[in-house]
C-alpha positions, 0 to 999 in steps of 0.5 A: 272328910276329916280334912275339913274338920282338921284345924291349925291353931293361930298364935292367939289360940283361935282355931282355923280349919285347914281348908276353906272356900274362896269366894272371889269373882262370885256375886252375892247370889252365887256366893250365897249358894256356894256358901250353903253348898260348901257348908253342906259338903262339910266346909267350916271356913269361908273367905270373902273380902270387901273387894269381892262385893259379896259379903252380904251373900256370904253372910246370908249363906252362913245364916241359912246353912243350919250350922251354929255360928260358933262352928264356922270360921268366916274371914273378910278383908279391908279394902286395899285402898283404905290406908286411913284410921277413920276409913278403916273403922267405918269399913270394919263396921260396914263389913260386920253389918253386911255379913250380919253374923255377929262377929268376924273370925278373921279380918285382914288388910287386903294388900300393902298398897292400893291395887292401882299401885300394887308393889308401888309406893310406900304406904307404911303409915297408912297400913299402921293406921288401918292396923290400929283400927283392926287392933281395936276391933279385935280387942273389942271382940268384934274380930277374933283374929286379925292379919294381912294379905299379900304382905312381903317381909318389910310390909309385915315388919312395919306392922309388927314395929308399929302395932301392939298385936303381931298379925295372926295370919298372912294370906298369900298366893301359894301353889305348886309352881309358886312357893315363896319359901323365904316369906313362908319361913319369915312368917313362921319365925314370927308366929304368923300363920299363912293362908294359901289363896289360889292353891290351884293357881286360878286353874292354870296348872291343871294341864301341867305335865309335871303335876299330872305325872305326880298326881298319877302316882297318888291316883288323884287329880291335879287339883287334889294334889295342889290342895294337898301340897299347900296343906302339907306345907302347913298353910290353910288352903282356900280353893275357889269354886261354886261347884259342889262336886269340886268342893267335895273333890278338893277336900278329899285329900287323905293321902301323903305326898312323899318328901321327894315329891314335895321338894319337886313341887316346891322347886316347880316354877309355873306362874303363867296365869293366862287371862288372869295375869291382868290382876295385880297379884298374878302380874308377877310383881 
């Protein structure tokens, strides 16, 4: 599957595979096996976070994969609650130790606010402090690229105005049914590459009639259509699964969605995340 070896190039020249494995809601043991399975399928991009509590398992899976470290791209995220320079420095050290893979290819600030105040108060100063810690680790070669996640335009601009490095990445909730067109355009204008997490909307769009109809035109599954959609938007797709068959299927997207269908998908409004609506990123804020 050539899509798994296809890459985008970040603004600092670092290459990032177009499709990666998300590991949210996996414990250490499950994450270790999922990472090993994904790398066996051909994945070279693995995404984790301090908040997931599985960095140790992800690192173990990477080391046990049999694939050279330099051929893999591993991301993690600074916990959203960390809005302090010293705490950020310590947390970066902890992620590097837990992963134990030498360096991290990409590290992000997980959210502009702590999860218990998501889209709430102003944490501009704290984000600039955390960003300074990421910049220093990046300059030291411990992090190959740095970025943010769930940051809106004003949050990104705060980092740009207060830092010396423009974020290389903004990881966002992007899927057919939720396409933040203006934010995507803003990031593109600033040279910030977007990663799309939950490209299958946490599985809640699999029964969507409109998506089923369009997927049928290409003789693919709804999941494959959704992954292809975000890749065709120019974003990195991060579908989450621990099932090796689904891993392979999600990456089997060697087809092109027509311009007409891309427009339809971009205009689709489908943001019912079922039981997952309790999570801040799915709450509609």
